[in-house]
Phi, psi and omega in degrees: 000133178294129179278152181246125183240138169256133174235120176271143180066035189270016183271352181203171172058221182293326178299317178296316179299321179293318178300315179298316183293314181291322177298318180296333180275001178095008178280142172282116186255131176236121183256135172241130182204156179300327179269016184294343178263006180270110183303323181293319179294320180292318179298319178296320178299312181299324178294318181292323181277331180088014179196151177284127173233162185291128175228128183227145175297133182211130171245104186295345178285341188253118184299321180294320178297317178297311182299316181295321180296310181296320178299322179293317179300315180295319178297322183280328190234353173089344186191167168231119180260329188226135172233123176241113183266100177246353180300130181194161177230160181215127174207132185271147174194138175290157179300315177290120181084007180298128182281151174298324185298313180295315180300308185297316182294321180292311180293316183296324181278304189287322185255301183295323178298320176298315177302315183294323177294316179297315180302325183285324185266340190294323178303318179294320178296317179297318182295323182270358177064033175200135175189145175231120180241125179238125177251132179273105178264227183183158170298344174293345174288340184250340186225141179280156174223136174303143177067022182225037182301314183293315183295311180299320179296317182296320182285322176296325179297330179297329181292316178294319177301315182297324179296318180293316179298319180300315181293319181288334182265347190302318183284355186241016178076019182251122178253158176216119178229162174234156178238129183241092180277157163277205180302126176244141185283083182239180176299324179296317178296323178299324177296320177297317180297315180300318181294319180292324176298316180294322183283326189249339184080005178291160178281160178300320180298321180294315181292318178300318180296326179296316178294318180297325181280357183284353174229156185299336179285343177071023179211147179284147173292140180262145178305326181295332179290321176294320180297320178296322178295317177300316180302322177290314185296328181273356180278173177297334179292341180267013186306318186268002180263104180209163184057032186236142170246122183257115178274121174258081194250000179054026178089005183239138172248027180067000000 
């Protein structure tokens, strides 16, 4: 039976790579994203994947939006077998003077949004005795960073959430794991590089080399590597892997 996967935030970065990988494996992929109602963003996605797949507007912060999205996927495809939560935001601020807006948006998107998606799909997974839930955390879940209280907190919270989901799903064939990458060569990282170039006047090659040298392997993690790991975890071979956080850190803990 063809499996049905939901990927939140799947229009770019690791979410896009995961969508491409699962689609190539024959999985029915349904993407939910804030830009899911943007025809240009959807057209670009279809071009990158090489095939039209379902893309719907989704705000994981909003319970009604989450419920409507999941209901549509079930109505269209009959079930949800896989949930990959990659929707996330990042904005820096020191603790002193940290705005409520940055805190609330980060926690609501990265942590509470993941919870709301799991809450929406888990009854169906339990009923069908099969489910694979993957949460995209970060090495920031394990290590602090200056000016990143909201982000580190949101990612650390995913680890606790995943442990609870794992225990509640274990007897019903539902697993829940998280993946904690170090720097991955995504659009978000490109923004950091661009900002550092603007702030310091360094060349792109110099800034890129600094990020690459930040781990002992001397190379950035690629989105496709995260996608391959997800493909394994959601397969039948990943049945016994649950309540686990896998750090893809290239030998570095920052």
